[in-house]
All heavy atoms as an XYZ file, in Angstrom:
876
protein
N      38.236     24.318    202.336
C      39.400     24.993    202.642
C      39.485     25.180    204.148
O      38.516     25.581    204.690
C      39.517     26.331    201.879
C      40.645     27.201    202.203
S      40.640     28.651    201.261
C      42.206     28.556    200.594
N      40.670     24.998    204.759
C      40.729     25.145    206.166
C      41.495     26.419    206.456
O      42.378     26.828    205.726
C      41.753     24.010    206.731
O      41.139     22.716    206.389
C      41.835     24.042    208.210
N      40.992     27.176    207.424
C      41.612     28.395    207.880
C      42.317     28.168    209.043
O      41.995     27.487    210.022
C      40.439     29.388    208.246
O      39.552     29.562    207.136
C      40.993     30.790    208.589
N      43.621     28.728    209.020
C      44.584     28.497    210.100
C      44.711     29.852    210.876
O      44.706     30.944    210.376
C      45.972     28.039    209.717
C      46.011     26.767    209.051
N      45.927     25.625    209.738
C      46.028     26.354    207.693
C      46.032     24.562    208.928
N      46.002     25.049    207.752
N      44.866     29.711    212.286
C      45.149     30.818    213.002
C      46.625     31.303    212.723
O      47.525     30.489    212.899
C      45.020     30.467    214.542
C      45.286     31.675    215.427
O      45.734     32.811    214.957
O      44.976     31.576    216.599
N      46.842     32.461    212.291
C      48.181     32.858    211.882
C      49.257     32.686    213.022
O      50.339     32.312    212.764
C      48.251     34.372    211.358
C      49.539     34.924    211.114
C      47.332     34.519    210.191
N      48.820     32.903    214.220
C      49.677     32.769    215.310
C      50.169     31.275    215.522
O      51.123     31.133    216.195
C      49.126     33.357    216.674
C      48.947     34.890    216.565
C      48.088     35.361    217.718
N      46.774     34.794    217.524
C      45.743     34.935    218.252
N      45.909     35.640    219.344
N      44.555     34.434    218.068
N      49.394     30.417    215.051
C      49.745     29.051    215.408
C      50.747     28.409    214.340
O      51.142     27.359    214.510
C      48.442     28.105    215.320
O      48.002     27.997    214.041
N      50.961     29.165    213.330
C      51.973     28.626    212.247
C      53.333     29.105    212.623
O      53.657     30.291    212.830
C      51.560     29.273    210.888
C      50.143     28.789    210.510
C      52.570     28.815    209.859
C      49.601     29.476    209.234
N      54.256     28.082    212.745
C      55.655     28.442    213.053
C      56.334     28.967    211.878
O      56.390     28.588    210.815
C      56.375     27.180    213.467
C      57.749     27.310    213.937
C      57.938     28.233    215.180
O      57.220     27.957    216.189
O      58.644     29.141    215.123
N      56.970     30.326    212.205
C      57.638     30.957    211.059
C      59.021     30.954    211.271
O      59.864     31.535    210.488
C      57.158     32.396    211.017
C      55.666     32.495    210.551
C      55.355     33.981    210.183
N      54.015     34.071    209.709
C      53.005     34.345    210.421
N      53.116     34.556    211.733
N      51.833     34.522    209.858
N      59.592     30.389    212.308
C      61.017     30.370    212.614
C      61.792     29.385    211.685
O      61.308     28.392    211.263
C      61.234     30.005    214.057
C      60.572     30.929    215.001
C      60.977     30.810    216.496
N      60.227     31.749    217.224
C      60.536     33.006    217.350
N      61.644     33.532    216.742
N      59.816     33.823    218.041
N      63.047     29.747    211.479
C      63.816     28.963    210.629
C      64.384     27.743    211.214
O      64.722     26.711    210.680
C      65.053     29.757    210.032
C      64.565     30.923    209.156
C      65.716     31.839    208.738
N      66.042     32.621    209.878
C      67.006     33.544    209.910
N      67.790     33.592    208.746
N      67.296     34.183    210.955
N      64.453     27.767    212.546
C      64.817     26.505    213.357
C      64.108     26.568    214.640
O      63.637     27.684    215.153
C      66.351     26.425    213.520
O      66.801     27.347    214.615
N      64.029     25.394    215.358
C      63.284     25.371    216.661
C      64.086     26.129    217.683
O      65.311     26.422    217.587
C      63.128     23.964    217.040
N      63.422     26.538    218.713
C      64.068     27.155    219.922
C      64.287     25.936    220.875
O      63.359     25.148    221.118
C      63.218     28.083    220.585
C      63.028     29.430    219.894
C      62.175     30.327    220.761
N      61.529     31.363    220.031
C      60.630     32.121    220.499
N      60.312     32.072    221.720
N      60.117     33.047    219.811
N      65.384     25.927    221.614
C      65.589     24.969    222.605
C      65.841     25.675    223.930
O      66.749     26.530    223.939
C      66.850     23.978    222.181
C      67.132     23.039    223.355
C      66.545     23.334    220.940
N      65.297     25.301    225.002
C      65.482     25.804    226.303
C      66.853     25.392    226.771
O      67.249     24.166    226.750
C      64.518     25.421    227.373
N      67.802     26.409    227.068
C      69.140     26.053    227.426
C      69.817     27.266    228.235
O      69.717     28.323    227.651
C      70.018     25.666    226.240
N      70.366     27.009    229.303
C      70.925     28.003    230.104
C      72.457     27.845    229.872
O      73.122     26.988    230.432
C      70.658     27.807    231.639
O      71.359     28.845    232.369
N      73.017     28.726    229.034
C      74.447     28.654    228.683
C      75.047     29.944    229.025
O      74.549     31.031    228.583
C      74.490     28.377    227.074
C      73.949     26.977    226.784
C      75.980     28.455    226.658
C      73.832     26.728    225.259
N      76.110     29.874    229.685
C      76.884     31.130    230.104
C      77.455     31.733    228.911
O      78.188     31.075    228.146
C      77.987     30.736    231.191
N      77.201     33.011    228.777
C      77.772     33.837    227.602
C      78.184     35.214    228.171
O      77.676     35.715    229.167
C      76.794     34.046    226.558
C      76.400     32.759    225.744
C      75.479     34.707    226.975
N      79.189     35.704    227.465
C      79.687     37.101    227.677
C      79.083     37.927    226.563
O      79.208     37.522    225.334
C      81.158     37.208    227.703
C      81.737     38.569    227.995
C      83.033     38.539    228.675
N      82.993     37.909    229.985
C      82.597     38.576    231.156
N      82.236     39.784    231.153
N      82.632     37.909    232.275
N      78.441     39.077    226.877
C      77.761     39.985    225.967
C      78.530     41.250    225.729
O      78.700     41.898    226.795
C      76.332     40.144    226.261
C      75.575     40.931    225.282
C      75.646     38.896    226.506
N      78.910     41.578    224.631
C      79.643     42.881    224.332
C      78.716     43.661    223.356
O      78.350     43.207    222.258
C      81.033     42.696    223.756
C      81.943     41.907    224.579
C      83.240     41.479    223.787
O      83.131     40.897    222.709
N      84.356     41.969    224.278
N      78.435     44.938    223.732
C      77.660     45.770    222.954
C      77.657     47.164    223.407
O      78.526     47.588    224.208
N      76.642     47.909    223.043
C      76.561     49.400    223.416
C      75.178     49.496    224.002
O      74.182     49.079    223.396
C      76.711     50.215    222.162
C      76.651     51.689    222.554
C      76.879     52.634    221.273
O      76.341     52.339    220.164
N      77.588     53.627    221.439
N      75.208     50.148    225.276
C      73.997     50.353    225.940
C      73.337     51.697    225.442
O      73.859     52.361    224.579
C      74.331     50.614    227.387
N      72.032     51.842    225.828
C      71.275     52.977    225.344
C      72.059     54.311    225.699
O      71.893     55.364    225.000
C      69.922     53.037    225.948
C      68.904     52.284    225.217
C      67.586     52.429    225.954
N      66.560     51.735    225.119
C      65.555     52.377    224.475
N      65.342     53.613    224.644
N      64.706     51.634    223.711
N      72.721     54.294    226.768
C      73.564     55.459    227.284
C      74.689     55.790    226.385
O      75.325     56.893    226.465
C      74.070     55.175    228.642
O      74.975     54.128    228.561
N      75.055     54.898    225.391
C      76.185     55.053    224.586
C      77.403     54.396    224.981
O      78.392     54.226    224.319
N      77.424     53.911    226.286
C      78.553     53.243    227.009
C      78.709     51.859    226.434
O      77.721     51.157    226.250
C      78.404     53.280    228.380
C      78.472     54.513    229.168
C      79.921     54.945    229.172
O      80.388     55.575    228.414
N      80.551     54.651    230.315
N      79.935     51.462    226.151
C      80.182     50.029    225.721
C      80.033     49.183    226.941
O      80.410     49.682    228.121
C      81.555     49.898    225.171
C      81.860     50.660    223.855
C      80.998     50.122    222.613
O      80.909     48.832    222.595
O      80.499     50.923    221.837
N      79.585     48.009    226.862
C      79.454     47.179    227.976
C      79.915     45.750    227.602
O      79.930     45.386    226.510
C      78.077     47.030    228.511
C      77.031     46.420    227.685
C      76.833     45.003    227.562
C      76.238     47.148    226.836
C      75.978     44.380    226.835
C      75.357     46.504    225.923
C      75.183     45.131    225.982
N      80.411     44.966    228.600
C      80.966     43.649    228.466
C      80.482     42.912    229.701
O      81.161     43.061    230.690
C      82.381     43.652    228.206
C      83.039     42.275    227.966
O      82.385     41.319    228.290
N      84.208     42.286    227.372
N      79.429     42.176    229.682
C      78.882     41.511    230.930
C      78.652     40.032    230.697
O      78.408     39.592    229.522
C      77.462     42.168    231.303
C      77.695     43.615    231.754
C      76.400     42.022    230.294
N      78.620     39.279    231.783
C      78.336     37.871    231.702
C      76.913     37.717    232.046
O      76.413     38.279    232.964
C      79.376     37.145    232.735
C      79.356     35.656    232.547
C      78.305     34.863    233.286
O      77.702     35.333    234.189
N      77.970     33.659    232.736
N      76.298     36.747    231.296
C      74.879     36.388    231.654
C      74.637     34.955    231.095
O      75.643     34.274    230.966
C      73.891     37.404    230.972
O      72.498     37.096    231.346
C      73.905     37.427    229.403
N      73.382     34.631    230.852
C      73.195     33.256    230.347
C      71.868     33.342    229.425
O      71.090     34.271    229.413
C      72.965     32.320    231.511
C      71.797     32.510    232.284
N      71.801     33.437    233.387
C      70.482     31.987    232.256
C      70.543     33.451    233.939
N      69.843     32.564    233.315
N      71.906     32.254    228.623
C      70.737     32.222    227.625
C      69.483     31.598    228.354
O      69.592     30.941    229.340
C      71.162     31.265    226.499
O      71.339     29.942    226.995
C      72.325     31.789    225.648
N      68.402     31.961    227.773
C      67.148     31.362    228.154
C      66.726     30.246    227.135
O      66.333     29.137    227.487
C      66.037     32.485    228.235
C      64.795     32.006    228.690
N      63.720     31.642    227.824
C      64.205     31.806    229.968
C      62.678     31.256    228.505
N      62.882     31.331    229.778
N      66.732     30.628    225.858
C      66.537     29.793    224.761
C      67.556     30.004    223.689
O      68.040     31.136    223.550
C      65.122     29.855    224.208
O      64.910     31.166    223.776
C      64.024     29.551    225.195
N      67.811     29.014    222.917
C      68.782     29.125    221.787
C      68.232     28.513    220.463
O      67.250     27.662    220.618
C      70.091     28.424    222.102
C      70.798     28.956    223.318
C      69.931     26.926    222.283
N      68.739     28.909    219.345
C      68.326     28.394    218.114
C      69.537     28.443    217.181
O      70.546     28.964    217.530
C      67.169     29.090    217.470
O      67.631     30.360    216.876
N      69.448     27.867    216.033
C      70.605     28.063    214.961
C      70.844     29.409    214.601
O      71.953     29.708    214.014
C      70.233     27.204    213.795
C      70.191     25.739    213.987
C      69.766     24.977    212.711
C      71.512     25.059    214.492
N      69.864     30.370    214.804
C      69.999     31.676    214.196
C      69.988     32.759    215.346
O      70.053     33.920    215.047
C      68.749     31.931    213.299
C      68.766     31.030    212.132
C      68.003     29.828    212.109
C      69.395     31.353    211.050
C      67.959     28.954    211.077
C      69.429     30.474    209.845
C      68.716     29.223    209.951
N      70.029     32.364    216.601
C      70.140     33.370    217.668
C      69.823     32.767    218.947
O      69.918     31.597    219.192
N      69.328     33.699    219.835
C      68.999     33.274    221.212
C      68.115     34.370    221.930
O      68.098     35.527    221.445
C      70.339     33.013    221.998
S      71.336     34.391    222.219
N      67.732     33.974    223.097
C      67.147     34.939    224.043
C      67.973     34.844    225.247
O      68.195     33.807    225.834
C      65.701     34.522    224.344
C      64.819     35.375    225.219
C      64.598     36.723    224.433
C      63.514     34.770    225.600
N      68.351     36.051    225.727
C      69.264     36.178    226.904
C      68.634     37.017    227.898
O      67.747     37.880    227.638
C      70.659     36.731    226.507
C      70.621     38.144    225.894
C      71.416     35.700    225.641
C      71.919     38.767    225.664
N      69.101     36.795    229.134
C      68.710     37.767    230.249
C      69.700     38.876    230.254
O      71.032     38.521    230.136
C      68.789     37.015    231.592
C      67.589     35.997    231.809
C      67.909     35.056    232.864
C      66.360     36.784    232.083
N      69.479     40.129    230.210
C      70.341     41.234    230.203
C      69.838     42.366    230.984
O      68.762     42.951    230.611
C      70.593     41.507    228.760
C      71.739     42.504    228.522
C      73.092     41.950    228.836
C      71.874     42.902    227.004
N      70.604     42.797    231.946
C      70.169     43.933    232.809
C      70.680     45.292    232.272
O      70.793     46.311    233.010
C      70.601     43.743    234.265
C      69.818     42.678    234.925
O      68.618     42.476    234.644
O      70.338     42.004    235.905
N      70.985     45.310    230.982
C      71.458     46.609    230.370
C      70.341     47.043    229.328
O      69.865     46.288    228.577
C      72.779     46.364    229.568
C      73.231     47.533    228.858
C      73.875     45.741    230.469
N      70.045     48.344    229.450
C      69.118     48.858    228.371
C      69.791     49.022    227.081
O      70.875     49.659    227.007
C      68.448     50.131    228.919
C      67.514     49.905    230.103
C      66.767     51.158    230.304
O      66.308     51.912    229.431
O      66.493     51.442    231.595
N      69.238     48.523    225.972
C      69.830     48.481    224.757
C      68.888     48.994    223.612
O      67.740     49.190    223.906
C      70.315     47.053    224.252
C      69.218     46.056    224.330
C      71.439     46.685    225.207
C      68.419     45.884    223.102
N      69.391     49.417    222.422
C      68.600     49.743    221.327
C      68.610     48.516    220.422
O      69.589     47.900    220.179
C      69.239     50.918    220.569
C      69.118     52.210    221.138
C      70.143     52.973    221.517
C      67.868     52.809    221.281
C      69.985     54.255    222.087
C      67.646     54.064    221.868
C      68.808     54.709    222.279
N      67.393     48.192    219.881
C      67.251     47.149    218.874
C      68.020     47.584    217.667
O      68.171     48.885    217.303
C      65.809     46.974    218.537
C      65.545     46.026    217.340
C      64.986     46.413    219.684
N      68.578     46.581    216.835
C      69.389     46.739    215.679
C      70.816     47.206    215.955
O      71.601     47.353    214.945
C      68.677     47.745    214.662
C      67.500     47.106    213.991
O      67.474     45.938    213.799
O      66.664     47.981    213.638
N      71.234     47.206    217.089
C      72.671     47.519    217.464
C      73.394     46.152    217.384
O      72.944     44.998    217.787
C      72.860     48.080    218.850
C      72.424     49.559    218.892
C      73.357     50.474    218.519
N      72.875     51.814    218.421
C      72.867     52.691    219.328
N      73.279     52.411    220.614
N      72.346     53.908    219.182
N      74.719     46.285    216.997
C      75.594     45.114    216.936
C      75.916     44.560    218.338
O      75.990     45.282    219.191
C      76.896     45.506    216.239
C      77.946     44.412    216.038
C      79.151     44.913    215.388
C      80.164     43.882    215.479
N      81.566     44.311    215.074
N      76.116     43.236    218.350
C      76.418     42.469    219.574
C      77.378     41.394    219.305
O      77.308     40.791    218.180
C      75.166     42.050    220.365
C      74.354     41.034    219.515
C      75.504     41.427    221.686
N      78.204     41.059    220.295
C      79.135     39.958    220.236
C      78.828     39.126    221.355
O      78.939     39.535    222.501
C      80.617     40.360    220.125
C      81.449     39.068    220.065
C      80.908     41.206    218.851
N      78.566     37.792    221.084
C      78.308     36.830    222.147
C      79.544     35.912    222.261
O      79.981     35.463    221.126
C      77.022     35.961    221.933
C      75.713     36.602    222.115
C      74.602     35.631    221.692
C      75.503     37.265    223.371
N      80.008     35.620    223.423
C      81.194     34.692    223.551
C      80.721     33.585    224.556
O      80.369     34.036    225.682
C      82.455     35.403    224.084
O      82.718     36.443    223.116
C      83.572     34.423    224.167
N      80.843     32.399    224.256
C      80.532     31.302    225.247
C      81.684     31.347    226.220
O      82.819     31.365    225.972
C      80.590     29.952    224.439
C      79.207     29.707    223.717
C      79.114     28.391    223.250
N      79.252     27.304    224.382
C      78.424     26.285    224.494
N      77.654     26.034    223.501
N      78.624     25.565    225.555
N      81.336     31.288    227.586
C      82.287     31.244    228.595
C      83.073     30.010    228.680
O      84.225     29.958    228.962
C      81.594     31.482    229.957
C      81.026     32.850    230.108
C      81.970     33.902    230.486
O      83.199     33.595    230.547
O      81.558     35.082    230.634
N      82.509     28.859    228.276
C      83.163     27.631    228.384
C      84.136     27.327    227.186
O      85.102     26.792    227.412
C      82.249     26.388    228.467
C      81.215     26.287    227.344
O      81.082     27.258    226.585
O      80.393     25.283    227.347
N      83.785     27.753    226.004
C      84.635     27.378    224.834
C      85.352     28.676    224.294
O      86.194     28.519    223.520
C      83.741     26.860    223.702
O      82.845     27.904    223.166
C      82.992     25.686    223.995
N      85.004     29.829    224.745
C      85.532     31.114    224.311
C      85.354     31.412    222.802
O      85.894     32.222    222.164
C      87.048     31.255    224.614
C      87.314     31.065    226.077
N      86.907     31.960    226.998
C      87.772     30.070    226.764
C      87.281     31.597    228.271
N      87.821     30.358    228.138
N      84.349     30.611    222.235
C      83.920     30.829    220.847
C      83.077     32.066    220.760
O      82.126     32.234    221.612
C      83.310     29.540    220.278
C      82.867     29.613    218.852
C      82.178     28.329    218.424
O      81.999     27.384    219.205
N      81.809     28.259    217.135
N      83.205     32.865    219.721
C      82.353     34.080    219.620
C      81.570     34.041    218.246
O      81.869     33.430    217.361
C      83.223     35.347    219.579
O      83.894     35.503    220.847
N      80.422     34.809    218.294
C      79.521     34.987    217.204
C      79.002     36.411    217.233
O      78.808     36.971    218.340
C      78.445     33.945    217.173
C      77.480     34.141    218.321
C      77.732     33.961    215.887
N      78.950     37.010    215.979
C      78.328     38.365    215.993
C      76.920     38.356    215.559
O      76.408     37.375    214.946
C      79.236     39.146    214.834
C      80.600     39.434    215.256
C      81.197     40.386    214.256
O      80.589     40.762    213.184
O      82.365     40.737    214.424
N      76.175     39.406    216.027
C      74.791     39.425    215.690
C      74.277     40.843    215.891
O      75.051     41.768    215.959
N      73.034     40.951    216.180
C      72.388     42.237    216.494
C      71.214     41.953    217.469
O      70.645     40.834    217.409
C      71.877     42.993    215.297
C      70.811     42.335    214.489
C      70.383     43.267    213.453
C      69.191     42.612    212.704
N      68.713     43.498    211.545
N      70.890     42.937    218.213
C      69.796     42.890    219.146
C      68.449     43.082    218.205
O      68.428     44.029    217.395
C      69.854     44.089    220.110
C      70.973     43.932    221.183
C      71.861     44.997    221.244
C      71.116     42.836    221.954
C      72.940     44.997    222.074
C      72.234     42.806    222.839
C      73.170     43.837    222.928
N      67.506     42.161    218.384
C      66.296     42.228    217.701
C      65.059     42.522    218.488
O      64.065     42.872    217.882
C      66.142     41.007    216.759
C      67.285     40.907    215.688
C      66.127     39.736    217.554
N      65.060     42.306    219.836
C      63.938     42.556    220.534
C      64.287     42.708    222.042
O      65.445     42.316    222.423
C      62.936     41.445    220.518
O      63.492     40.225    221.079
N      63.538     43.389    222.784
C      63.724     43.514    224.167
C      62.362     43.601    224.915
O      61.508     44.278    224.381
C      64.680     44.769    224.572
O      64.892     44.849    225.966
C      64.046     46.017    224.139
N      62.290     43.013    225.997
C      61.038     43.096    226.787
C      61.324     42.755    228.246
O      62.323     41.979    228.506
C      59.948     42.170    226.251
C      60.280     40.716    226.151
C      60.857     40.147    225.024
C      59.934     39.722    226.970
N      61.074     38.870    225.316
C      60.404     38.592    226.476
C      59.179     39.748    228.160
C      60.302     37.297    227.179
C      59.013     38.508    228.836
C      59.539     37.364    228.273
N      60.483     43.372    229.098
C      60.635     43.022    230.527
C      59.494     42.138    230.948
O      58.345     42.343    230.732
C      60.545     44.374    231.286
C      60.959     44.186    232.781
C      60.967     45.471    233.544
N      61.991     46.337    233.123
C      63.296     46.117    233.573
N      63.622     45.162    234.472
N      64.277     46.976    233.193
N      59.946     41.099    231.725
C      59.022     40.014    232.205
C      58.291     40.746    233.417
O      58.857     41.629    234.036
C      59.746     38.864    232.685
C      58.886     37.628    233.054
N      58.477     37.467    234.345
C      58.498     36.569    232.383
C      57.673     36.329    234.397
N      57.798     35.826    233.135
N      57.036     40.319    233.709
C      56.420     40.877    234.936
C      57.184     40.803    236.203
O      57.024     41.637    237.126
C      55.060     40.133    235.015
C      54.848     39.626    233.553
C      56.129     39.431    232.953
N      58.106     39.804    236.262
C      58.856     39.642    237.506
C      60.061     40.609    237.561
O      60.831     40.587    238.540
C      59.267     38.231    237.820
C      60.289     37.616    236.762
O      60.792     38.510    235.983
O      60.624     36.489    236.722
N      60.210     41.443    236.479
C      61.272     42.415    236.550
C      62.491     42.013    235.650
O      63.298     42.879    235.302
N      62.590     40.733    235.301
C      63.745     40.416    234.430
C      63.557     40.967    233.063
O      62.482     41.027    232.537
C      63.904     38.869    234.397
C      64.174     38.231    235.708
C      64.368     36.705    235.568
N      63.071     36.181    235.188
C      62.820     34.965    234.717
N      63.804     34.084    234.624
N      61.637     34.556    234.393
N      64.744     41.428    232.510
C      64.763     41.938    231.097
C      65.316     40.922    230.206
O      66.467     40.321    230.334
C      65.637     43.171    231.030
C      65.652     43.815    229.573
C      66.486     45.116    229.448
N      65.724     46.130    230.150
C      66.276     46.870    231.185
N      67.432     46.722    231.603
N      65.567     47.831    231.777
N      64.601     40.514    229.029
C      65.086     39.669    228.079
C      65.404     40.370    226.848
O      64.682     41.356    226.492
C      63.900     38.601    227.818
C      63.725     37.637    228.996
C      62.843     37.937    229.976
C      64.418     36.413    228.919
C      62.626     36.982    231.041
C      64.150     35.527    229.943
C      63.277     35.761    230.986
N      66.343     39.892    226.115
C      66.831     40.479    224.842
C      66.994     39.357    223.842
O      67.643     38.385    223.997
C      68.067     41.283    225.045
C      68.633     41.753    223.686
C      67.969     42.410    226.102
N      66.289     39.558    222.739
C      66.534     38.682    221.530
C      67.658     39.066    220.775
O      67.912     40.187    220.405
N      68.493     38.147    220.326
C      69.711     38.277    219.478
C      69.593     37.448    218.286
O      69.255     36.331    218.319
C      70.970     37.905    220.324
C      72.218     38.022    219.372
C      71.134     38.708    221.568
N      69.798     38.075    217.107
C      69.918     37.312    215.785
C      71.354     37.266    215.344
O      71.988     38.366    215.343
C      68.935     38.071    214.800
N      71.802     36.168    215.007
C      73.195     36.003    214.592
C      73.288     36.531    213.138
O      72.369     36.482    212.341
C      73.567     34.551    214.474
C      73.736     33.871    215.916
C      73.613     32.522    216.041
C      73.843     34.733    216.985
C      73.613     31.960    217.261
C      73.989     34.053    218.321
C      73.879     32.732    218.355
N      74.510     37.025    212.768
C      74.680     37.564    211.472
C      74.741     36.449    210.415
O      74.427     36.695    209.208
C      76.122     38.342    211.364
O      76.102     39.390    212.300
N      75.109     35.244    210.803
C      75.067     33.999    209.957
C      74.728     32.858    210.843
O      74.813     32.927    212.025
C      76.363     33.890    209.185
O      77.377     33.747    210.132
N      74.330     31.750    210.242
C      74.014     30.541    210.887
C      75.201     30.060    211.735
O      76.267     30.044    211.164
C      73.573     29.331    210.010
C      73.196     28.082    210.783
C      72.396     29.803    209.248
N      74.974     29.777    213.067
C      76.054     29.249    213.916
C      75.735     27.898    214.262
O      75.286     27.536    215.376
C      76.055     30.226    215.223
N      76.015     26.997    213.304
C      75.633     25.609    213.467
C      76.188     24.863    214.671
O      75.450     24.142    215.382
C      76.196     24.893    212.192
C      75.562     23.492    212.016
C      74.141     23.498    211.475
O      73.688     24.352    210.721
N      73.338     22.467    211.909
N      77.516     25.143    214.998
C      78.039     24.421    216.140
C      78.290     25.300    217.350
O      78.918     24.823    218.304
C      79.326     23.803    215.705
C      79.200     22.685    214.654
O      78.202     22.024    214.692
O      80.036     22.694    213.698
N      77.712     26.506    217.276
C      78.022     27.427    218.473
C      77.518     26.926    219.714
O      78.157     26.992    220.829
C      77.530     28.855    218.070
C      77.846     29.885    219.164
C      79.158     30.209    219.272
C      76.848     30.427    219.911
C      79.428     31.277    220.215
C      77.160     31.406    220.855
C      78.538     31.815    221.006
N      76.209     26.501    219.805
C      75.546     26.148    221.014
C      76.038     24.744    221.485
O      75.876     24.380    222.674
C      74.086     26.205    220.883
C      73.594     27.615    220.626
C      72.875     28.015    219.620
C      73.792     28.786    221.422
N      72.605     29.358    219.662
C      73.217     29.846    220.824
C      74.555     29.068    222.617
C      73.237     31.162    221.286
C      74.517     30.321    223.116
C      73.964     31.331    222.547
N      76.299     23.891    220.598
C      76.757     22.508    220.827
C      75.639     21.680    221.589
O      75.808     20.922    222.481
C      78.013     22.509    221.773
C      79.141     23.048    221.031
C      80.402     23.073    221.805
N      81.420     23.806    221.029
C      82.629     23.445    220.919
N      83.094     22.325    221.382
N      83.448     24.181    220.238
N      74.351     21.978    221.080
C      73.189     21.193    221.467
C      72.419     20.870    220.272
O      72.472     21.597    219.192
C      72.287     21.966    222.519
C      72.990     22.368    223.783
C      71.777     23.285    221.825
N      71.621     19.863    220.263
C      70.825     19.392    219.125
C      69.748     20.474    218.942
O      68.843     20.524    219.796
C      70.382     17.967    219.262
N      69.638     21.026    217.823
C      68.542     21.929    217.539
C      67.936     21.464    216.234
O      68.545     21.642    215.122
C      69.004     23.377    217.422
C      69.692     23.835    218.720
C      67.926     24.275    217.008
C      70.407     25.110    218.670
N      66.690     21.132    216.149
C      66.054     20.718    214.962
C      65.747     21.889    214.106
O      65.503     23.000    214.407
C      64.723     19.933    215.431
C      64.579     20.329    216.826
C      65.822     20.860    217.323
N      65.783     21.602    212.694
C      65.395     22.734    211.654
C      64.007     22.815    211.691
O      63.239     21.837    212.072
C      66.018     22.341    210.292
O      67.281     21.915    210.403
N      63.513     23.921    211.089
C      62.062     24.065    210.940
C      61.416     23.187    209.856
O      62.120     22.873    208.976
C      61.691     25.500    210.865
């Protein structure tokens, strides 16, 4: 019997693809204020993305992402937030449903 390192097993439903796509992010900041800011993605998948966001947020809050080029929108929620050692803040977003054509890039399934 072979033992696998749990961290080496991919648990994602689809692969992540590095892609810098301009998006508008609408949500609620930790302060309670609504925000609507333009940023870009770091990685994308069929089920969400990782974005750069200079707004402090709460995990599990609703978010709407709108592509700047197509004006197509998708709803989701914030699922993670972390600060890179260089100071940039990354936020993970999970879509409410699969967004098959939202990114318009080839994303392999898991």
